[in-house]
N, C-alpha and C positions, 0 to 999 in steps of 0.2 A: 500293644497297639502298633499297627503298621505305620511306617513313616509317611505314607500317603493314603488318602481315602479311596483312591481308585487308581487304575492302571496309567492314567495320563501323567500323574506325578512321577511314576517310575519311568515312563517313556521320556519325559523331559529330562530326567536325571541321566538317562543313557545319552540323550542328545548332547548334553553338556560334556559328558565324558568323552564322547566321540570327537567333538569340536570340528565338525565338517559342515560348512554352510549348506551344502546341498541336502545333507541328511537332516539338518535342522528344518529345512523347508519341507521335507517329506513328513517329518513328525508334526509340523504345524498344519500341513494339508489335512492330515488325518484327525488330529486332536482339536483343531480350531474350526476347520471348514467341514469336517465330516466326510472327506473324500475317501472312497474305498477303491476306486479304479483310476488308473493313471491315464488321463486323456492326452491328446496331442499337444495342447497348449502348455500344460504343466510339464510334460515331457521335454518340450523345447526349452522351457525356462530352466529346468533342472540341468539340462545338457550344457546350457550357456554358463551356469554357475559352476558346474563340475569342471569345465574346461577353462575356467578363469576368464571368460569373455563377459561375464556379468557378476555383480555382487548381490548378495541376499540381504535385504533390509528388514525382512520380517513380514508377517501377515497380520493385519489389524484384526483383532478379535471382534467378531460380530455376535450374533445370537449363537450361543454354544450349541454344538450338535447334540441332539437328544436321540438316544438309541432306544427304540421301543422294544419291549419284551416280545419274544416270539409269540405270535398269535396262535390260538388253538380254537378249533371249531367244536362246539358241544354237539355231540351226536350220540344217540342211544340205539342199542340193538333192540329190535322189536320182535323178531321172529326167526326161528330155525325150523325147517320142515323138509318133507319130501326126500328123505335119505334113501339113496339107492346104492346098495352094495358098499355102504360106508361102515366098515367093521361089522358088528352084529346089530346095529340100530335098525329098528323096524321101519318099514316104509311109511307106516301110519303115524309115527312119532311126530308130534308138533309142539314145539316149545314157544309159547307166547309170553313175552315179558312186558307186562302192562304197567309195572311200577318201577320207580327209580332203583329200589333195592330188592333183589330177588335172592331168597335162600332156598336152595334146591337140595332136598335130601334124597339119597339113594343108597341102598345097600350094596355090598360087593356083588358085582355081576349085573347090576341094574342098568348099566349103560352110561353111568356118570362120566367115567374116564373117556369113553368114546365121544360123548357129547362135548367134553372139554377139548378133545382132539380136533373137533371140527372148528372150534374157535381158534385153536393154535394155527391152523393152516391159513386163517385170515390175518393173524397177528404176526406170524413169524415168516420172514422171507426164505429161510432155509427149508429144504425138503426134510420131512421127518424121517428118522431112522427106522421107526416101526411101520409095518405095512398099514395102509389105510383101507384096503379092500377086505372083504370077507374072505378069509383064507380057506374056507371050505372048498373042496375040489370042484363042486358044481357051480361055484360062483367066482372062481379066480379070474376068468376072462372078462368079467364085467368091470366097467370103469366106475370107481367110487365117485359119488357126487351128492350134492344136497343144495338146498335153496336157503337164502337168508335175506333179511330185509332190515336195513337201518332206517332211522327216521329220515335221513337225507335222501333215501332211495324213493323214487316215485313208484317203482314197481319192484317186485321180488327179483333178486339177483340169483343167478346160477353159479355154482362153483364146481369145477372139476380140475384135474391136474393140468389140463390145457390152459385154464385161466391163470395158472401160476399161483405162487405162494406169497403171502404177506400183502395182499391187496388192501387190507385195512390196518396195516401196522401203525399208521398215524392215529388210529382211533382206538384200537384194542391193545390192552396190556394185561398180561396174565401172570399168575404165580402158581406154581405147582411144585411137586417134589423134585422133579428134574431140575427146575430152575433154582430151587433152594440149594441143591448139591452144587450146581454150577457157581452160584454166588460164593459158596464156602471156598471153592478151589480157585476162584479168579481174583485178580487184583481189583481193588475198588477205584472207581473214577469219580472224584469229587465233582467234576463238571457235569455229571449226570444227575447230581443231587442238588447242587447249589445253583441258583439262578445267577448266571454269569453277567448278564447285561448290566446290572447296577454297578458292577466293578469295572465296566468298560474294557474288559480284556480283549475285545475285538480289535482295539487299536494296534496291538502287537501283530495280529494276523494281517491287518490291512497294511501296516508299515512294511511287514515282511513281503507281502504280495507286491506292493509298489516298488520296493527296493529290488526285488528279483526282476520285475518287469523293466525297471530302469537299467539294471545291469545288462539285460538282453539288448537294450538300445545301445549301450556302450560297447558291448561285445560285437554288435553288428557294425558299429562305426570302426572298431578296431580291425575287424575282418576286411571291411571295405578299404581302409587305409593300407593294410598289409598287401592286399591284392594290387592296388594302384602303385604302391612302392615297389613291389616286385616287377611290375611292368616298366616303371621308370628305370630301375636298375638294369634291367635287360637292355632297354633302349640306349642307356648311357654306355654300357659295355660294348654294345654293337657299334655305337658311334665312334668310340675310341679304340676299337680293336686293332687299328693300324699302329697305334702307339703301344706295342705289345707289353713293354715293361712298366707302363704307367699305372698308377693307382686306379684310374678310371677304367682302364681296359679290363681290370680284374675286380671291378666293384661288385660287392655282394652284400648280403645281410650282415655278414661278420666283419666286413671292412668298410661299412657305410660311414664310420667315424672319420674317414679321410676326406669326406666331402667339404667341410668348412675350409680347410687349407687349400684344396684345389680351386674352390670358388674364389678365394683371395688372389690366387695366381691369375685367374681370368680377369678379375676386376682391375688388377694392376697393369695389365698388358696394354701398352701404348706404342709398341715398336713395330707398327705395320711397315713404315718406311725402311727401318733397319732390316726387317725380314726380307723385303723385296730386294734390297741391296745385296744381302747375303746370298739370296737365291741366285741373283744375276752373277755374283762373284763365283759361286760354286759352279755355275754353268760354264763360265770361262775357264775356271781351273780344270774342269773335266776335259775341255777341249785341249788345254795346254799340256796334258799328260802325254800327248803323242806329237811327232814332228809335223805330220800333216795338220793336225788340229792347231798346233802353234802357228803354222803358216796362215791358216784360216783366221785365227784370232788377230794376227798382225794385219791381214788384209782388211778385216772388218774394222779394226781400230782406225786404219788410215781413212777408210770410207766414212766412218762415223765422224772423224775429225773434220773432214771436208764438209759433211752435211751439217755438223754443229756450227762450223764457221759461217756457212751461208745462212743458216737459220738464225744464228745469233745476230748476224749483220742485219738481216731483215727485221728481226724483232726490235733491235736497238733503233734502227732507222725509223720504223713505223712508230715506235714509242716516242722518239724525238719529234717526228713530224706531227704526230697527232697532239703532242703536248703544245706545239706552236699554235695549233688551231688556225691554219692558213686561210681557210675559207672565211672565217670570222674576221681575221685580220685584214684580208683583202677588201671585204665589205666596209670595215671601219676606215681603211685608208681612203677609200672613195669618199666617204662622208667627211673626213678631215680635209681632204683636198677641196671639196666643194665649199666647205666653210672658209678655207683660206682664199678661195677665189672671190667669195662674197665680200671678204674684208678688203681685198685688193681693188675691188671695183670702185671703192671710194677714193682711190689714189690715181689709178690709171684708167684709160678708156678700155672698153671691152675689146677693142680691136688690137690692143697691144698684147704681146706675149708675156705672161707672168713669169714663165721660166727664164726668159731672157732679161726681164727687168730686175728680177731679184738679185742676180750677180752684180748688176750695176749698183744697186742700193748697198750691197755689202762693201763694195769697193769705196763708195762715197762715204760710208759710215766710218771707214778706217781713217779718213782725213778730216772728218767733221762729225762732231757729236750732234746727231740729229735731235737728240732729246733736249740739249741745251747748247745751241751753237755759241762758241766763244767770240765769234766775230759777227758783225752785222752784215757781212757780204758773203755771197756764195763762193765757195772755194774753187768752183769751176769757172763760173762766168764773171765773178767779181762784182756782180750787181748787188746793190743794197737790198738786204732782206727786209721785206716789209712784214707786217704782222701776219698776213695771210701765208706768206712764204714760211715763216717760222712755225706756224700751225701745221703746214704741210710736212715740214721736216719732222715734227713730233709724230705724225701719223706714220711716216716712214720708219721711225724708231720703233713704234709699237708693233709694226708688222714684223720687223726683223727679230725682236725679242719675244714674239708671241710663242706660247707653248705648242701651238698648232704645227709650227715648223718642226719642232723637236719630235713631236709624236709622229708626224708624217714621215720623217726620216727613219725613225725606229721601226715603224710599220713596214716601210719599204725594205729595210734590212731583213726582217723576219720573213716577209713574203718571199724574198729572194732566197733566203736560207731554205725554206720549205720547198721551194721550186727545185733547188739543187738536190735536196734529199730525195725528192720524188724522182728526179732523173737517175740518182744512184740506185734507187729501188728498182726502177724500170730496167736498168742496165745490169742488175745483179745476175750472176751466173747461177742458173737453176738446174744445171745438169745433174748435180748430186741429189736432187729431190726425187728423181725417178729411179735411181739405182743405188742400192746399198745392201750387200749380201747379209748384213747383220739384222736386217729388218724384213718383215713380211711385206708382201704386196699390199695387203690391206692397210698396214701402217703407213707405207709410202704413199698410197693413194690418198689417205686421210691428210697426210702432211701436205701433199700437193694441192688438195682442195682448199685447205686452210690458208696456205701461202697465196694462192690465187685470189682468195676472197680478201685477204689483207692488202695485197698489191692493188687490186681494183679499187680500194678505198683510200689509196695514198695519192691524192691530188689536191691542188690548192683551191679548187672551185667548190668542192662538196665536203661536208663533214663525214667521218666514218660512221657506218651504220652500227646498230647494236649487235647485229650478227657478226660483223667484222671484229668488233671489240671482243666479243665472246670467243671468236676463233683465235684471236691473239692470246687471250688468257689460257685457252686450252693448249695452244702451241707452246706457251711457256712451260706448262706442266710436262708436255711431251719432251721438250728440250731437257728439262731436269732429269727425266728418266734416261734420256740418251746420254746425259753427262754421267749418270751412275753406270750405265753400260760401258761407256768409254773408259771410265776409271777402273771398272772391274777388269776390262780387257787389258788395260795398262798394267794393273797389279799382277794379273796372270802372266803377262809377258815378262815383267821384272822378275817374278819368282822362277819362271821357266829358264831364264838366263842363268840362274844359280845352279839348279839341277832338277831332275824329274822327281827325285825323292822329296825335295823340299815342297814341290807342288802337291805331291800325294799327301804328305803330312798335313799341310795346310788344308787340303780338301777334307780330310777326316775331321779336323777341328771345326771347320765351318759347317760341315754337315751336321755335326752334333749340335752346334748352335742353332742351326736352322730347325732341327727336330724339336728342340726345346721351345723355340719361338712359335713354331707351328702348333705345338701342343697347347701353349698358352692362348694362341689365337683361336684354336678350336674350342677351348673352354669358354672364351669370351663369347663366341657365337652361340653357345649352348647354356649360357648363364641362367636363362629362365627355367630350362629343364632341370638344371642342377639345383637351383634354389627350391623348386617344387619338391624334388626328391629329398633335399635336406629338411624341408618343413615336414614332409611325411615321415622321415626318419625320426625327427623329434617327436612327432605324434606317436609313432610306434614305441619309442622309449617311454613316453608318458603313459600309454596304455599298459605296457609291460610292468611298469613300476606301481601303478595305482590300482589296476583291476584286481590283482590278487588280494588286496585288502578287503574286498567284499566278503570273502569267506570268513575272515575274522569278524567283520561287522555283523554278518548274519548269525554267527555263533553267539556273539555278544547280545544280539537281539533275542535269540532263543533263551540264553541264560537269564537275561533280565526279565523276559516274560515268565520263565519258570519261577524266578525269584518272586515276582509280583503275585503269581498264582499261589505260591507257597505262603506268602504273607497275607493274602486277601481271602483266598478260597478255602484253603485247607483248614484253617481254624474254624471257619463257618461250618464246613462239612463235619468236622469232629464234634462240634457243638450239637449239630442236628442229629447225628448218629447217636450221640450220648443221650439226647432227649428221648429218642425212640427206645433205647435200652431201658431208661427209667420208666417209660410208659408201659413197656411190655413185661419187664422183670421187676420193676420197682427198685432197681439198683443201677448205679452208674456203671459204665463200661469198665472202669478201673477195678471194680469189685470182681470182675471175671478175669482180671489180669490181662485183658486184651490191649495190645499196643498196635499202632498203625505205622508200619515201617515204610519210609519214603522210597519210591522208585521213580526215576526220571523217565519221561516219555515225551520227547520233543519239548514243547513249551508248557506242557501240563505236568502234574505230579500224580502218579498212581500210588495207592496205598495198599500194602499187603498186611492183613491182620495176622498177628502172631502172638503167641504166649510163650515167654521164656525162650524165644528164638525158634519155636516150632510152629508149624502150621496148626491153625485152630482145630482142624478136622481130626488131628491126632491127639488133641487134648480135651476138647469139650465133649460133653455127652450129646446124644442125638437131639434131645430136646433143646439144649443150649445152642447147638448149631442151627436148629430151625429158628430159634429166637434171633440169632445174629442175622440170618437171611431175611427174616421179616422186618427187623429193624432197618436194614439197608433198603429194603423194598419200600417201606413206608417213607423213608427219607427221600427216596426218588420220587414218590408220588406227589410230594409237595410242589414240585416244579414240572411234573410230567404233563405233556400236552394231550396225552390220550384221555378220552372221556369215558371209555368203557373199561372197567377194571374187573378182572375175573380171578377169583381165588378158588383153587381146587384143593380141597382137604388141607387148608393152611395150618391146622392145629394138630396134625399127627405128631405124636411123641410129646405133646404138651400135657402137663399135669393140670389139676383143676384150677390152681391159682393162675397159671399161664393162660389157660383158656379164658378165664374171667377177664384178665388184663387185655387179652386180644379182643374180646368182644367189646370192651369199653373203648379200646383204641380205634376199632372200626366204627363204633358209634360216634366218637369225637370227629373222626375224619369225615364221615358222611354229613355231619352237621356243619363243618367248616367248608366243605366243598359240595354245595347242593347241585353243582353242574356236572357231577360225576355219577355215572351209573355203576352200581356195584352188584356183581353176580357172585354168590358164594355157593360152592358145591361141597357137600360133606356126606360122609357115611356115619359120622358120630352123632348118635341120637342125643346124647347129653349136650353137645355143642349146638345141635340143631334147635333144642329147646332154649338153651341159654342165650343164644344170639337173638332169638325172637323176643325173649323177655327183656333183654338189655335195650333193644331198639324200641320196643313198645313203651318201656319206662321213660325213654327220651322223647316220647310223643311222635315217633316216626312211623307209627302203625299205618297211617294213611298212605305212606310211601313204600310200604313193605308188601311184598308178594311172597307167600310161602308155598312151595311146590314140592311134590313127591314124585320121583321118577321110579317106575316099576317095570321090570321085565323088558327093558330096552325098547319099549313100544308105546308107553303111555306116561304122561306127566299131567298131574292135576293139582289144583289148589289144595293145600292141606289145611285141615281144621280138626280139632278135637272137641269142638262144641257139639253136643248131641243135637240141639235144635237145628244147627246149620247142616249137619250131616243128613238129618231126616228130610229137611227141605230139598236138598240136592237129590237124594234118592227118590223121593216122591215125585219130583219133577220129571225124572226119567221114566219111572214106572207108570205115571199117569198120562204120559204123552201118547198120542195116537200112533198105532203101528208098532211093529217089532223093533226094538233098539238095534243099532248097528253093533258090530263086534267091538268097536272101540268103546261105545257107551256101555256095553255089557261088562267090559274090562273095568271101566271106571266105576260102574255100579258095584261090582264085586269088591273093588278096593275100598269104596266108601262104606260098604256093609261090614267089611272086616274091621275098618277103623271104628264103626259104630259099636260093634261088640266090645272092642277094647275100651272105648269111651264109657260104655255102660258099666263095665266091670271096674274101671278106674274110678269113675265118679261115684257110683252107688255102693260098690262092694268095698273098695280100698280108700275111699275118701280122698281121691285125687293123689294117691301116693304110689301108684303102680304105673310103669311105662312099658310099652310094647317091646322095645329093642334093648334097652339098657337101663338098669336101675339107677336112678339119680340119688345123689347123696341126700339123706333126710334132713329136712329143716327142723331146727329145734322147736320152733313154734307149732309144728304139725303133730306133736305127740297126742294131744287131746282128741285129734280126729280119729285115732285108732279105737277110741271107746265106742265109736259108731260104725265099726266095720260090720257089714252084713254078709254072711257066708252064702255061697251058691249052693243050691240043693244039688245032690248027685245027678238027678235027672236033668236039671238045667245045665250043669257042667257038661253032661254028655251031649246035649243038643248043641250047645255052643261049640264044642269040639268038632262035632260032625259038620256043622254049618261052616266053620272056618276052613275045614278041609275042602268042602265043596267049592268055597269061594276063593281058594288059593290056586295059583297056576302050578300045574304039575310039571315035572321036569321032562321035557321032550324037545324036539328040534324046532317046531313052529308053535309058539305060545298062542298064536291067534286061533288055533283049533280048540283051545281049552273050553270055549263056551259055544261051540257050533251047535251042540245039541241041547243047550240050556235056553229056554225061551223066557218071555217076559212073565208068564204065569208062575213059572218055577221061581224066578227071582221074587215075585210078589209073595209067594208062600214062605220063602226063607225070611223075607223082610218082616212078615207078620209074626213069625216065631220069635224073632229078635225083640220086637215091640212087646210081645206077651211076657217074655222073661223079664224085660226091663220093668214092666208094670208090677210083676210079682215081687221083684227085689225091693222096689220103692215101697210097696205095701208092708214089707216086713221091717222096715227101718223103725227104730224106737222113737 
């Protein structure tokens, strides 16, 4: 017993073995949801899971997917006719199949194989090896064709080579000697015999299809990533090509691993100021390598010192003045002085000068404590101080010790200081602002504009504007740069004093440092590009490591499918084939020593029948080989979708027992499959009789049509019953007018059969047959006691009549009855009836 009832169990087993979340989802899509084609949504979800951007939590099982068996349409063949240059079949041949089972008898040369060939061109898509046209010289140029009609056809259909081969391969299935030989030599495919849909083996095909489709998506993503990475690497190399020896200048697919370290260099770079300083230093060193350059450096140094001195003085003065906020202080002084005047108005009259009165009060306070006079007299006038006078003295004291006085004095000092600073700024020497050989005209103009803006905002009456303050901050930055330039020039001068060689050596060192810093600065400016390239390089590494595993996975999928096929289908097939052996030979396959050797083919398993390691065609007899072919064919018919089954001489090489078994097997099959049309063609009279007997005993006579094919031109219902033959002959002879050539041929055949029936029935007690003697039945011996001999004269007449009613051997059989009219047929028919009456009268 297999470990699983169907392929889904084996698929889940593979899913667990693989242990890949995305593959688990693929298996669930097929086995749980019944998905067979990968759509965009599932493709996106699988991609996210595969690239670790999402996790797979499973698919909730709903209604399990049900796979319906392949549908087959029942269709029956009703007619073959109008043969034109199709082998030697006559134009007038018309085969009408009115019953589900048709048994057609035809002797060698009657056209049976040619008729079967017409069915093959409808059933087989390959062009036949043997010619279809009449190969006689006068007919080679004509195109072979015929007409056919199936029940599903509204009208008769035409066939010719232009229509192609195999038009009804889905409806027709045939068995003949050539196919029997092919079956013996070919490997057997259990999938053609066993109905695969119950085992759900389709899940492996669907998983394989979805997996391949998903791999194409991943390969496309890999290709797109590789193309973008290549463009990124080219751009990076182009950007850093000036750094010839750097890793980024030589970056490629093989050196992309250097990216992380280079990115860290860019992320850690914060030395923009140092770089600017070193560049300035290098410029000065370059100048200092020559006498003239050194002179220029010294001149620039002096000019820069003067400019820096003036700018620094301006900046410091402006900062100091603006920090005082003189305009606000002046306004506050006025307010304080007004408040002081208001206070003084309670002591002195408005006509008196407060500025002159206050010194007087200070002098008086020094000799008399106005707050608490120790004497009751005034120190100046010596008059007695009354209460009012003492109160006045207290107010004097309050004025003198008031905070207003202190604040007013402080404000006056600050306003005076701001006024002095403003005068200093106005008188500042600006001659250095307009000329400095170390600076460009643009820089000097900018400095002049900013200093003018600052100077214009340095007064005690207005506050500096926001623009002026911004100009001051910008000028501070400019001064810092000028300081660096000045220091660089001073350093160059100091080195030049030592020697030129020292300058050159220092220049080499500093240039190296500058290149290193510039490289780091360039990396920092391109960090986005480098990080994108690093991410794509990581993706490329991801694809390169993971995608090759698909080949192993697909092989594992094929191996698991083959294993499931072996465990589920092959035992079923072997059982079916063995059943057919038992039905046809009454012995199991093992009795013939036939074993089925396994041969792998993708996800299926083919079987090669062998005996002792040899091909069965080299061991079995011809009859046993035919038995094997029919066993496999019948096994296939159980699941075959075709509804029209044709057997052409199926029992050749069979002995009587095998013939009997075959007839019974065909009987059983027709009973189990009432939706199948069966057409049997044979030249064996014994089989012809026995298949009729077997089918009639099974009460299938109402579905049975028995036909005889003669001379490649006529086919008629067969009967050995004397009364039926007489009725058919009389109907033709009693009809009005002369019979057609076809009717004459039919009449001749029925009259020949009537003579045989008369002799078999009345002379030999139903023990003689026309074409082949049948084995005698034990129970028929008593019938020989009633045998009635033909008289010599009667035998002579029957011999003559049979010769006249038989087709002579010539090119065109239709000419056989051209000169035989209805009256002649009537005369011959009367003679047959007369002899029959005479024989009957002599019976004991």
